[in-house]
C-alpha positions in Angstrom: 124.4 162.3 108.5 124.7 158.9 106.1 122.4 156.2 106.5 124.1 152.8 107.0 123.4 150.5 104.6 121.1 147.8 105.5 121.8 144.9 104.0 124.5 141.9 103.9 127.9 142.9 104.5 130.4 143.0 101.1 134.0 142.3 101.2 135.9 146.1 100.4 137.9 146.0 97.0 140.9 148.4 97.1 140.9 150.2 93.8 143.6 153.3 93.3 141.0 156.3 92.3 143.8 158.1 90.5 143.6 154.7 88.2 140.2 155.1 87.1 139.3 157.5 83.9 137.5 160.4 84.3 137.9 160.4 87.6 137.2 163.8 88.6 133.6 164.2 86.7 133.0 160.4 88.2 133.4 161.9 91.8 131.0 165.0 91.3 128.3 162.5 89.7 128.9 160.2 92.7 128.7 162.9 95.1 125.2 164.2 93.8 123.8 160.2 93.4 124.9 160.2 97.3 122.8 162.7 98.6 120.2 161.5 96.4 120.0 157.6 97.9 120.3 159.2 101.7 117.0 161.5 101.2 115.3 158.0 99.4 116.5 155.8 102.2 115.3 158.0 104.9 111.9 158.3 103.6 111.6 154.6 103.5 112.7 154.1 106.7 109.5 156.9 108.1 107.2 155.0 106.4 108.5 151.7 108.0 108.6 153.5 111.8 104.8 154.7 110.7 103.8 151.4 109.8 105.3 149.4 112.5 103.6 151.7 115.2 99.8 151.6 113.2 100.6 147.7 113.7 101.0 147.8 117.3 98.2 149.9 118.0 95.7 147.5 116.2 97.2 144.7 118.0 96.6 146.6 121.3 92.8 147.6 120.1 90.4 144.7 122.1 88.2 142.6 119.4 84.7 143.5 120.2 82.1 140.2 118.8 78.6 140.8 117.9 76.6 138.4 119.4 72.8 137.3 119.6 71.4 137.5 123.3 68.7 136.1 125.3 67.5 136.9 129.1 66.1 134.2 130.9 62.5 133.5 132.3 61.4 131.2 134.9 59.3 128.2 133.8 55.6 128.4 132.4 54.4 125.1 134.9 53.9 122.9 132.2 55.0 121.5 129.0 53.1 121.0 125.8 54.6 117.9 123.5 53.5 117.3 120.3 53.8 113.9 118.0 52.7 113.4 114.5 50.6 110.4 113.8 47.8 109.8 111.6 44.3 108.8 112.0 43.0 105.1 111.8 40.0 102.7 112.6 39.9 101.2 115.8 38.6 98.1 114.6 40.0 96.6 111.0 38.4 93.8 110.3 40.1 91.3 107.5 36.7 89.6 106.3 36.8 86.1 104.1 34.9 83.6 103.6 34.1 80.5 106.1 34.3 78.2 103.5 37.0 77.3 101.1 35.6 78.6 97.4 36.0 80.2 93.8 35.0 83.8 94.0 32.0 84.9 91.8 31.8 88.0 92.3 32.7 91.0 94.6 29.8 93.6 95.0 32.0 96.4 96.6 34.9 98.8 95.7 37.4 99.8 97.9 36.3 103.4 99.6 32.7 102.2 99.8 30.3 102.6 103.2 28.8 99.5 103.9 26.4 98.5 106.3 26.0 95.8 109.0 25.0 92.5 107.1 25.3 93.5 103.6 26.7 91.5 100.9 30.9 92.1 99.7 31.2 88.9 98.0 29.9 85.9 96.8 31.4 82.4 95.9 30.1 79.8 93.4 27.4 78.0 95.1 27.3 75.1 92.8 29.4 72.9 95.5 28.0 74.1 98.2 24.3 73.4 96.8 25.4 69.6 96.3 26.3 69.0 99.9 23.5 70.7 100.8 20.6 68.3 98.6 22.8 65.3 100.0 22.4 66.6 103.3 18.9 67.1 102.9 18.2 63.2 101.0 20.5 61.6 104.4 17.8 63.9 106.3 14.4 62.4 104.4 15.7 58.7 104.5 16.6 59.1 107.8 12.8 60.3 108.4 11.7 57.4 106.7 13.6 55.3 108.8 12.4 56.8 112.3 8.8 56.7 110.9 8.6 53.2 109.8 10.4 51.9 113.2 7.6 54.1 115.1 4.6 52.5 113.6 6.4 48.6 113.9 7.0 49.5 117.5 3.4 50.5 117.9 2.2 47.5 116.5 4.4 45.3 118.7 3.2 47.0 121.7 -0.1 45.8 120.9 0.8 42.1 120.2 2.6 42.4 123.8 0.1 43.5 125.7 -2.1 41.1 124.3 0.8 38.4 125.1 1.5 37.3 121.7 4.9 38.8 121.7 7.5 38.1 124.3 9.6 40.7 126.3 12.3 40.3 124.2 11.0 40.9 120.7 9.4 44.5 122.3 12.6 45.5 123.9 14.6 44.9 120.2 11.4 46.8 118.5 12.0 49.7 121.0 15.8 49.7 120.3 15.2 49.8 116.6 13.2 52.9 117.1 15.9 54.4 119.3 18.0 53.7 116.6 16.4 55.3 114.3 15.1 58.5 116.2 19.2 59.1 117.0 19.9 58.7 113.0 17.3 61.4 112.4 18.7 63.2 114.6 22.1 63.2 113.3 20.8 63.9 109.6 18.9 67.0 110.9 22.0 68.4 112.4 23.9 67.5 109.2 21.6 69.3 107.5 21.0 72.4 109.3 25.4 72.3 109.0 25.6 72.1 105.2 22.5 74.6 105.1 25.0 77.3 107.2 27.5 76.1 105.0 25.7 77.7 101.7 25.2 80.9 103.5 29.0 81.2 104.1 28.9 81.4 100.2 28.2 85.2 100.6 30.5 87.1 102.5 28.4 90.3 104.1 29.8 93.4 106.8 29.9 92.4 110.4 29.5 96.1 111.4 29.0 99.7 109.7 32.5 100.6 108.1 34.2 101.5 105.0 36.2 99.4 102.2 39.5 99.9 102.7 41.1 97.3 100.8 40.0 94.0 98.5 42.8 91.3 98.5 40.9 88.7 96.6 39.2 89.2 92.7 36.3 87.2 91.0 37.8 84.0 89.7 40.0 83.7 92.5 39.7 80.7 94.6 40.2 81.0 98.1 40.6 78.9 101.3 38.6 79.2 104.4 39.6 82.3 106.2 41.4 83.9 103.8 41.2 87.4 103.7 39.4 89.1 100.9 37.9 92.4 102.1 38.9 94.8 104.8 36.3 96.7 106.7 37.4 100.0 108.8 34.6 100.2 111.0 33.4 104.0 111.1 32.0 103.9 115.0 35.5 104.5 116.7 38.1 106.7 115.4 41.7 107.4 117.1 45.4 108.7 115.9 48.3 106.0 116.0 51.2 108.0 117.3 55.0 106.8 118.2 56.5 108.2 121.8 59.6 108.0 122.1 61.2 106.1 125.0 62.9 109.2 126.6 59.5 110.6 127.2 57.0 107.3 127.5 57.2 107.2 131.1 56.5 110.7 131.9 53.7 110.5 129.1 51.8 107.4 130.9 49.8 109.2 133.6 48.3 111.4 131.4 45.2 110.7 129.8 43.4 113.9 128.2 44.8 115.4 125.3 44.3 117.3 122.4 43.8 116.6 118.8 44.5 118.3 115.2 44.8 118.0 111.7 46.4 119.4 109.6 43.3 119.6 107.1 42.0 121.9 109.9 44.9 123.3 112.1 42.5 125.7 113.9 40.6 123.1 115.5 41.2 121.2 118.6 39.3 117.3 119.0 39.4 116.1 122.7 41.0 112.6 123.3 42.0 110.2 125.4 45.0 107.9 125.5 43.2 104.6 125.4 46.8 102.5 125.4 50.5 103.2 125.0 52.4 100.0 124.0 54.8 98.1 126.8 57.6 97.0 124.1 58.9 99.5 121.7 59.3 98.9 118.0 62.3 96.9 116.5 62.6 99.6 114.1 61.6 103.2 115.0 62.1 102.3 119.0 59.1 104.3 119.6 56.1 103.2 121.7 53.3 102.5 120.3 50.2 104.8 121.8 46.7 105.3 120.4 44.3 108.4 120.9 40.5 107.6 120.8 38.5 110.7 119.6 35.0 110.4 120.7 32.8 111.8 118.3 34.9 113.3 115.4 33.2 115.0 113.0 32.5 114.1 109.6 35.7 115.1 107.4 38.2 113.5 110.3 39.1 110.8 107.8 41.1 107.9 108.1 44.6 108.4 106.7 44.6 112.3 107.8 47.7 113.3 109.7 47.3 114.8 112.9 49.1 116.3 115.7 48.7 114.7 119.4 49.4 117.3 122.3 50.2 116.3 125.3 50.5 119.0 128.2 52.5 118.0 131.2 52.4 120.4 134.9 54.1 120.7 138.0 57.5 119.4 136.3 58.6 122.2 134.2 60.4 124.4 136.9 63.6 124.5 135.3 64.8 126.9 132.6 65.4 126.6 129.0 67.6 127.4 127.0 68.4 126.8 123.1 70.3 124.1 122.3 72.9 126.9 120.4 73.9 128.4 123.5 75.5 125.4 124.8 79.4 125.1 124.9 80.8 122.1 125.8 84.5 122.0 127.0 86.6 118.7 128.4 83.0 117.0 128.8 81.9 120.1 130.9 78.7 121.8 129.4 78.5 125.5 129.7 76.8 129.2 129.0 77.9 132.6 128.0 76.5 135.0 130.3 76.3 138.6 129.5 77.1 141.0 131.8 75.5 144.6 130.7 77.3 146.8 133.3 80.6 145.7 131.3 79.7 144.4 128.2 81.5 141.1 128.6 80.9 137.4 128.6 81.8 135.2 131.3 81.0 130.9 130.9 78.9 129.3 133.3 79.1 125.6 133.8 75.4 124.3 133.9 73.8 121.0 134.7 71.4 119.9 131.8 67.8 118.4 132.0 66.0 116.5 129.7 65.4 117.7 125.8 63.1 119.5 124.6 62.9 120.1 120.5 65.3 122.6 120.2 65.8 123.4 123.4 67.5 122.2 126.9 66.4 122.4 130.3 69.1 123.7 132.8 68.3 122.4 136.1 71.0 124.2 137.5 73.7 127.0 137.3 71.4 129.7 135.7 68.9 131.7 137.2 66.3 133.9 135.6 67.0 137.1 134.7 70.2 136.5 133.2 71.2 137.1 129.8 72.8 134.6 128.0 74.1 134.0 124.3 72.7 132.3 121.7 74.8 132.8 119.0 78.3 132.6 118.6 79.4 130.6 121.5 82.5 129.3 120.0 84.1 132.4 119.1 84.4 134.1 123.2 86.8 133.8 125.4 86.3 134.9 129.2 86.3 138.5 129.7 85.8 139.5 125.8 84.2 142.6 125.1 80.8 142.0 122.9 77.8 143.9 120.8 74.5 142.5 120.9 72.9 141.9 117.7 69.5 142.5 118.6 67.5 143.6 121.8 67.3 141.1 124.6 64.2 139.1 124.3 62.9 136.8 127.0 62.5 132.9 126.5 59.5 131.8 124.0 57.2 129.3 124.7 58.7 126.2 123.1 56.3 123.5 121.3 58.0 119.9 120.2 
C-alpha cells in the first residue's frame, strides 16, 4: 500500500509518457525507486511513533524532588542569646593639670601601670614659683603690720587705763589692729592658695590603673583642665555590648550573665548587668549595656573581645525552624510538612514569633514531632512526592 506524501500539495502537470525519451527504461527504474522510498518512509514513521510514545510516557512519570528534612522538637524551656563586645574599664579618667602652663616633662608611657599619687607629668615651675614667692612676701608684710598694730594697741590700752588718752583714741587703735589681723588672714589664704597652685604643676594619678593614652607632650602649652593623660582604673573591669531594640526589653529583667573571651573561650566568668542605656545609639541603633565582671583574672585585659551570654527561661515554648524552611505566598508564611507514609509534602500556614539567629519561632501551625522541609521549599508543589536527602534529625540547640 503506497504511503501518502507528507509534504505540501503540488499542482500536477500532465505530460504524455510516450513523448519521453527512453520511456521503457525510465519506467522500470521508477518502479524500483518507488519501492525503496516506500520502505524508507515506513521505517521513519515507525521511529517517529516510538519516540512520541516515549515522550508521552516521560510526561506522565511523576517528578520526585530531593529535599532536606528536619523533625520538630518541643522548646527546651530557655533561650541563650549571645552578644559580642569588648573589655573596658568602668572608670577611665582624662587627667589634666589644674593650672595652665608649659609641660616640662612627661613621666609615663602608654601601657604603664601606675599607683595612686604617682607623678605622670610636670609643668615648668618658673612662673608658679614666682607667683608663690609674691604671695609669701604679701603674707610677711601683713604679718609685720599685724605685729606693729598689736604693739601699738597694747601701749594705748595702758595709757587709756591711766586716763592719758580718750576712749575714742583707744577705739581707733583697736580698729587698726583688727584691720591688720584681717589683712594677715587674707595674705595667709593667698599664700596657701598659691602653694596649692605650685603643687598642681605636677600631675599625679588619682587611683591605681594603667595608662591608655597620652594626649600632650613635653614642650606643649596646655590650659587648665585640658586632658593630658588617660588612666583606666584596674579595680573594676566590665564588658560593653550593644543590645538590639527587639531584644532590649526582654533582657532588662536579666541580671546574671556569663562572659567568655576569644582568648580563653573555654573559661566562663560570672557577670552582672550593671546598666542598660535608656536611649539607642543614633548610629548603630542598639542600646549600650555594661556587664561588670567581679574579680577578673589577670589575663582579662582591656580591649579584648568578649561574648556575653544572656539566658532567658520560661518563654521559649514555641518551636523553632530554620529560616530556609519558610515560604511566603501572597503575604502568608508557610512551611512544607512531610508525610512519611505517602512520601509527599503539603504546605501549612504558620504564625511566626521572634527571630533568633538563623532560626525563627513558630507560635502556631506546627506541632512537635512533625517533619518539615528545610531546603528546596521554592520548588515544591502541594502533594508532590519527595525524596529525603538525609535522615530526619531533631531541631538542634541554637545560640545567637
